[in-house]
Residue frames as qw, qx, qy, qz and C-alpha x, y, z in Angstrom:
[[0.000, 0.884, 0.467, 0.000, 0.00, 0.00, 0.00],
 [0.399, -0.650, 0.057, 0.644, 2.99, 2.28, 0.53],
 [0.218, -0.168, 0.526, 0.805, 3.62, 2.74, -3.20],
 [0.084, 0.525, 0.781, 0.326, -0.04, 2.59, -4.20],
 [0.108, -0.808, -0.440, 0.377, -1.27, 5.63, -2.25],
 [0.129, -0.563, 0.224, 0.785, 0.97, 8.18, -4.02],
 [0.096, 0.085, 0.771, 0.624, -0.12, 6.77, -7.38],
 [0.028, -0.668, -0.744, -0.023, -3.79, 7.07, -6.44],
 [0.134, -0.779, -0.186, 0.583, -3.22, 10.67, -5.32],
 [0.165, -0.338, 0.497, 0.782, -1.38, 11.41, -8.58],
 [0.078, 0.327, 0.828, 0.448, -4.21, 9.95, -10.68],
 [0.071, -0.784, -0.594, 0.168, -6.91, 11.91, -8.83],
 [0.150, -0.748, 0.026, 0.646, -4.95, 15.16, -8.89],
 [0.226, -0.100, 0.663, 0.707, -4.16, 14.49, -12.57],
 [0.067, 0.593, 0.760, 0.256, -7.88, 14.32, -13.35],
 [0.137, -0.866, -0.324, 0.355, -8.40, 17.57, -11.46],
 [0.271, -0.536, 0.330, 0.728, -5.42, 19.17, -13.22],
 [0.226, 0.185, 0.754, 0.588, -6.71, 18.07, -16.61],
 [0.000, 0.762, 0.639, 0.106, -10.12, 19.58, -15.94],
 [0.233, -0.807, -0.090, 0.535, -8.61, 22.79, -14.57],
 [0.268, -0.292, 0.524, 0.754, -6.44, 23.13, -17.67],
 [0.151, 0.429, 0.782, 0.426, -9.48, 22.43, -19.84],
 [0.068, -0.863, -0.478, 0.147, -11.45, 25.19, -18.14],
 [0.245, -0.737, 0.142, 0.614, -8.57, 27.64, -18.56],
 [0.082, -0.309, 0.667, 0.673, -7.75, 26.65, -22.16],
 [0.633, 0.392, 0.388, -0.543, -11.18, 26.73, -23.76],
 [0.594, 0.588, -0.374, -0.402, -9.87, 26.12, -27.29],
 [0.297, 0.394, -0.870, 0.012, -7.94, 23.00, -26.26],
 [0.570, -0.166, 0.596, -0.541, -10.58, 21.43, -24.01],
 [0.217, 0.084, -0.932, -0.278, -11.46, 17.80, -24.65],
 [0.662, -0.423, -0.348, -0.511, -14.71, 17.91, -22.69],
 [0.563, -0.614, 0.395, -0.388, -15.03, 16.82, -19.08],
 [0.973, -0.085, 0.213, -0.006, -14.52, 13.11, -19.75],
 [0.758, 0.528, -0.113, 0.365, -11.65, 13.69, -22.19],
 [0.003, 0.791, -0.377, 0.482, -9.97, 16.15, -19.82],
 [0.738, -0.501, 0.361, -0.271, -10.31, 13.66, -16.97],
 [0.977, 0.113, 0.116, 0.136, -8.88, 10.74, -18.96],
 [0.562, 0.647, -0.212, 0.471, -5.97, 12.80, -20.30],
 [0.253, -0.766, 0.355, -0.473, -5.42, 14.17, -16.80],
 [0.895, -0.343, 0.260, -0.118, -5.39, 10.71, -15.20],
 [0.897, 0.301, 0.007, 0.325, -2.86, 9.49, -17.76],
 [0.315, 0.739, -0.227, 0.551, -0.77, 12.64, -17.38],
 [0.523, -0.714, 0.283, -0.368, -0.94, 12.47, -13.60],
 [0.957, -0.195, 0.204, 0.071, 0.32, 8.92, -13.54],
 [0.768, 0.451, -0.012, 0.454, 3.02, 9.61, -16.11],
 [0.052, 0.840, -0.210, 0.497, 4.10, 12.85, -14.44],
 [0.673, -0.639, 0.304, -0.216, 4.50, 11.20, -11.05],
 [0.957, -0.021, 0.199, 0.211, 6.39, 8.26, -12.49],
 [0.586, 0.662, -0.067, 0.464, 8.66, 10.50, -14.56],
 [0.184, -0.840, 0.309, -0.405, 9.62, 12.55, -11.53],
 [0.848, -0.426, 0.309, -0.063, 10.36, 9.36, -9.64],
 [0.898, 0.267, 0.125, 0.325, 12.56, 8.07, -12.45],
 [0.369, 0.755, -0.136, 0.524, 14.42, 11.38, -12.58],
 [0.555, -0.092, -0.549, 0.619, 15.17, 11.09, -8.89],
 [0.111, -0.308, 0.109, -0.939, 12.88, 13.97, -7.95],
 [0.523, -0.462, -0.706, -0.119, 10.64, 11.84, -5.81],
 [0.196, -0.575, 0.256, -0.752, 9.27, 13.82, -2.91],
 [0.619, -0.401, 0.446, -0.507, 9.48, 11.88, 0.30],
 [0.231, -0.257, 0.938, -0.032, 9.33, 8.19, 1.05],
 [0.381, -0.112, -0.744, -0.537, 6.01, 7.48, -0.62],
 [0.203, -0.335, -0.843, 0.369, 4.21, 7.29, 2.70],
 [0.123, -0.812, -0.552, -0.146, 1.67, 9.53, 4.34],
 [0.379, -0.463, -0.146, 0.788, 4.01, 12.37, 5.30],
 [0.252, 0.835, 0.249, -0.421, 2.95, 15.82, 4.12],
 [0.038, -0.620, 0.530, 0.578, 5.89, 16.20, 1.72],
 [0.217, 0.028, 0.920, 0.324, 4.98, 13.02, -0.15],
 [0.270, 0.650, 0.690, -0.167, 1.31, 13.95, -0.35],
 [0.151, 0.846, -0.006, -0.511, 2.01, 17.48, -1.61],
 [0.116, -0.457, 0.709, 0.525, 4.57, 16.14, -4.10],
 [0.276, 0.251, 0.910, 0.182, 2.08, 13.60, -5.42],
 [0.251, 0.789, 0.476, -0.296, -0.64, 16.22, -5.76],
 [0.057, 0.791, -0.251, -0.555, 1.68, 18.67, -7.51],
 [0.143, -0.302, 0.812, 0.479, 3.21, 16.17, -9.92],
 [0.283, 0.401, 0.869, 0.063, -0.16, 14.62, -10.73],
 [0.214, 0.825, 0.356, -0.383, -1.91, 17.94, -11.24],
 [0.041, 0.722, -0.401, -0.562, 0.83, 19.43, -13.39],
 [0.213, -0.133, 0.894, 0.371, 1.27, 16.23, -15.39],
 [0.307, 0.542, 0.779, -0.075, -2.47, 15.99, -15.98],
 [0.198, 0.856, 0.143, -0.455, -2.78, 19.61, -17.05],
 [0.055, -0.599, 0.586, 0.543, 0.21, 19.43, -19.37],
 [0.252, 0.051, 0.920, 0.297, -0.90, 16.23, -21.10],
 [0.308, 0.692, 0.622, -0.198, -4.46, 17.52, -21.55],
 [0.137, 0.839, -0.101, -0.516, -3.11, 20.74, -23.11],
 [0.137, -0.406, 0.760, 0.488, -0.76, 18.84, -25.44],
 [0.290, 0.305, 0.895, 0.144, -3.53, 16.51, -26.62],
 [0.245, 0.800, 0.424, -0.347, -5.88, 19.47, -27.09],
 [0.049, 0.740, -0.353, -0.571, -3.32, 21.37, -29.18],
 [0.177, -0.171, 0.881, 0.404, -2.62, 18.31, -31.34],
 [0.299, 0.507, 0.806, -0.059, -6.32, 17.63, -31.80],
 [0.223, 0.845, 0.182, -0.450, -6.98, 21.22, -32.84],
 [0.032, -0.596, 0.580, 0.555, -4.04, 21.21, -35.26],
 [0.227, 0.050, 0.932, 0.279, -5.26, 17.98, -36.85],
 [0.293, 0.656, 0.670, -0.188, -8.85, 19.21, -37.19],
 [0.148, 0.807, -0.082, -0.565, -7.68, 22.40, -38.95],
 [0.064, -0.403, 0.759, 0.508, -5.78, 20.36, -41.55],
 [0.290, 0.252, 0.920, 0.072, -8.72, 18.07, -42.28]]
């Protein structure tokens, strides 16, 4: 459970980050479901990438540093991936 909790936090905060980015970037939004899915994927990827780069925050337990790090990496990863997918989708629809 020690390694599962940060991942769950990253996925949830990724969904929130994806939806926040979608509400801020109206032209790139994928809709609520699309923003959530992209955010969940981005949240998981963002958290794992930071871990691989050695920027893991804390021990992966329930200390405040680990929780905040998981929320931040998940939210940012989710928002970034949602924005990237939205930009690509818009670029492709303009060419079609």
